[in-house]
N, C-alpha and C positions, 0 to 999 in steps of 0.2 A: 076462336080457341082461347081457352082460359090459361093465364100464366101459371107456370109451375112454381109452386112455393118451395123455397129452399128450406130444408130441415135444419134445425139447430145443430144437429150433429155434423152435417156437411159443412156448415159455416165455421164451426169450431176447428174442423180439420184443416181448413184453408188457412188458418192463422197459427198452425202448429209451429213451435220453435224448439230450441235446445231444452232438454230436460236438465235438471240439476246434476244428474249422474253423468250425462254426456258432457256438460260443461266441466265437471271435475276431471273427466278423462282427458279432455283437450288440454286443460291446465297442466295435468300430470305429464302429458306427452311433451308439451312445450318446455316444462321444467327439466325433463330428462334430456331433451336436445341441448338446452343451455348447459346443463351439467356436463354433457359430453363435449361440447364445444369449448368451454372455458379453459380446461387444461391444455387443449390444442393451441388456443390463442396465447395463453401464458407461456407455453413451451416455445412458440414461434417468437414471441417477444424476447424471451430469455436468450434464445439462439442469436437473435439480432444484437442483443446487448453483449453477448460473449464475443461475437465477431468484432464489435467496436472495441472491446477490451483488448482483444488480440492486436488490433490495429494500433491501439495506444502503446502497448508493450513493444511492438515492432518499431514504432516511431521513437520511443525512448532508447531502445537498444541501438538503433541506427545512429541516434545522436551521440551516444557514448562511443561508438566506433568511429564516427567522424571526429570526435574529440581526440581519440587515440591516433588517428591519422595525422592530425595537426600537431600533437604534442608528444607522440611516441609513447604515451602512457595512458591508461584508462583514468577516468576521474577518480578522485579520492573519496573514501567513505566519509571521512570527517577531517576537517583541518586540524583538529586537536583531539586528544583522548579525554576531553571534558564534555560536559553536557551542552546541548544546543549549538554545536559548532556548524560552520558552513559545511556543505555537503555536495554530493554530485548533482543534486537537483538544481543548484545554482550554476554549476560549471557548464552544464549542457544547454543553458538557456539560449546562447547564440545559435546553437545547432537546431534549436526548435523555433527559430525566427522570433526570438524574444530578446533581442539585443538591448532594447530599451530597458527592460526589467533588469537584465544583467547589470547594465550601467548604473541603475539606481542602487543596487546592492554594493557595488565595488568602487565606483568613481566618486569618492568623497572629496569634494573640492576644498582646497586649503582655505579659501576665503570664507567658507562657512564654519570654520573652526576645526581644530584637531579633534579626532575621535580618540577617546581614552583607550588604553590597551585592552581593558576588559571587554570592550565591544568589538575589537578588530577581528576576532576569530569567529564571530557568530552573526547571523542575520538579524538577531534582536538588537534593540537599542533605540535611543531617543531620536536619532537622525531622521528627519521627516522623509528623506528619500528612501531610506530603508523601510519606513512605514508604508510608503506607496508601493514599493516592491513586494512587501509581504501581502498587501491587499490585492495585488494583481492576480487574476485567475488565468491559469495556463491549462487549457482543456485536456491536453495529453496526460495530465496527472490524475484524472478523475475517472473511475470505473462507473459506467452507467448502471450497473447492478447495485451500486451503493448510493446512498443519498448525499453524495459529495458533488461539488465542494460544500463542506460544512463549516460554518463560522466557528472560530475559536478566539475568544478574547479580543474581538475586533474593536471593542470600546476602549482598549488600553493603548497607550502610545509605545510601549516597549515590546509587546509580545504578539499582538493580534495578527492572525493569518488564517488561511483557509486550509482545512484538513483535506487530505487526499489519500491515495491508495497504493502507490507503487514504491517498491523498496529494492535496494541493491543487496546482494548476498555477500556477507563477510566471511563465510566458511561454515564449519560445523562446530567450532569451539565456541563456548559461551564468551561473549565479548567483554574485554576488560574495561574497567573505568577507574582511573585515579590511583591505583596502587600497583606495586611491583607484582608480577605474576610468578607463581611457582614454575620451576624449570619444566619446559616441555608443554606448557598449557598453550602458549602462542608460538606457532612456527609456520613456515611456508607449507608444511604438510597438512595443516588443518585450517588454513585460512583460504579465503575466496578471492574473487576477482576484485572486490572492493576491500581496501585495507585501511587500518587505523594505526598510526604511529603510537607505540607504547611509551607511556610516561615511566621513566626508569627510576621509580622509587619516590620521587617528590610528589606531593599533592598540589604543587603549584604548576603553573603553565610551563611546558617543557622546553621553551626557547624558540618556538616557531614564530613568535612575534618578532624575534631578532633575526629572522631570515631563514631558519631551518625549514626545509620544505616538508609538507605532509607526505605521508607514505602513499605511493602510487605504484601500480602494477603495470609492467609492460607485457605485451603478448608473449615475449620470449620466456617470461616467468611462469606462464601457464603450461607447464610441461605435461599435464594430463591431457592436453588438447583442447582447443577452443570449442569443439563440437561436443565435449563431454563435461563442460564446466558451466554452472549456473551463473547468470548475470543479474536478471531482474525478475521479480515475481510480485505478488499482490499482498496487500494487507487491508483490513477493514478499519473503519474509522468510527469513533463515537459521534453520533449525530444529535443526541438529545441535549447534551450540555453545550451551551455556547460560552461558558466560562472555562477556566483551566480544568483539564481532565487527564493530565499526564501526557507522556510522549506519543501515545498511540494516534496515528493519523497525521502527526506533525511532520509532513514530508519535506518541509524546508529546513528541518533541523537534523543534524547528523547523530541521531539517537537510535538505539535499538527499539524497534516498534514504530519509529518515525519514518525516516528515509531508509532504514536498514532492517534486514532480517538475517537469521542464520538457519542452517539446516539441522540444528540439534533435534528439533521436532519435525515430524512429517506434515504435509499440507493439511490444514484444518484439524490439527491434532486435538484430541480431547484432553491432553495434558495442558497445564496452565503456562502461558507466557510469564516470564519473570522480568519485570520491568524496573529499571532504575529511574528514580525521580526524587528530587529533593522534598517533595510533598507526597500526598497519596498517589500511588503509581497508576492505579487503574480506575476507569470510569465508575465501576460498580461501587467503589468506596466513597464516591462523591454523589451517589444517588441516581446514577444512570442505569435504570433497570432494563434498558433496551439494547445495551451492548451485549452481543451474544457469546463472545468467546471467553473461555476460562482465562483468568488473569490473576496475578498476584505480584507482590514485591519480590525482589531477589531474596533468597533465604538468609536468615540470620547468620552472621559470620562469613557470608560470601557476598558482601555488598558490591564487590568489584565485578561480579559476573551478571550478565543479563542474556536473555534469549527471547526471541519472538518468531513464531512460526509464520510461514506463508499462509494467508487466509483469504477467503473470498466469499461472496454471496452467490457464486455460481454453484448450482447443485453438483456435488460429486468431485470437485477439484479446483485447481487454480491454473491461471495462465502463467507461463514462465518462459524465459528466453535463455539461450545459450550465448556464450561469447562470440560464436561464429555468426550471430545475427538471426538464427532460426528461432521461431516461437512455436510453442506447443501447449496443449492442455494436459496438465498432469493430474492424474486421478488420485484421490485421497488414499487409495489402497496401495500406492506405490511402496515397494519394499524400502524400509527405512534405511538400510545399509546402502542401497542404490541411491537414494536421495542424498544422504550424507556424502557419499562419494562424489556426486555431482556438485556438491557445495564447495569442494576443495579445488584448488588450482594445481597443486603439486604433491598430491598424496600417493602417486604411483598406483592409483586404482582407476578403472575405467567404468563409468556408468553408461552403458550402451543403450539401454532401453528405458525411457521415462514414461512412455505412454501406458 
């Protein structure tokens, strides 16, 4: 029997592969699947980050309530009504198991020399222990949806620190700085759970270095109810500039936009924060084109007033806590009157639904 010869056409068919059209179809299908999966993956990651942020706010709120249980008052917003003062983020360090960092801020030993009065009311200063305290990272202060901790002036001996995200609510009145207020601007009816003692007319320090205590709020003063009063929410931080960029993100300093916010504006408001600073107030003025929130200095003629909204990188809202210890996610669309009512401690209004 003679062998059967294979035709060229049969041989060619045995080596048949993908055509260009088929390959393009496969690539298109893979690309479509990736496009469908990426948002789901990103959404899952953001959900995990938001859960961590809620845990952070819960931890900080619990620390404030433990502080109140020990001292019968909540932590103060600022030790003075001047810029860069000590604030609640130092006071709750022992409750966050950061006693060593707390001691570096406050236990200034006599043998190392006296600290001048101008440095006593704020965490900045030349003392090397303060510098070590400012350089310490406390995980509870950093939202995982932001690029924090972000360095700020770490190469300086006086100011360097890590920027973070969480702020205490001072109310819904714009916060005073350095000057006497018009009647009715500052009162228990429009202030929050964190309070600042008002400097009565003088632009000098108002006597707290001589023993006058900072303003602090007891739970009995929260007559609107602890379940209806804001305590802590979020802020976003400049992350491009490692040099000075104003108060924003400076959570170790008792400034509006640093460790403090107020409810003048709603969460993630499109209106600008008005920030007080001795130099350029906002990162955009210093070349930071990555800071997304609208911002500007306090208006001309109203230098004593400042405002900073609760802000976050979470889509659609911010994490916030009440004085009763509960934590919730507040939507950007919340009614502004409801939000402002939640910001006060004794305004005789009840903000029942935040969600």
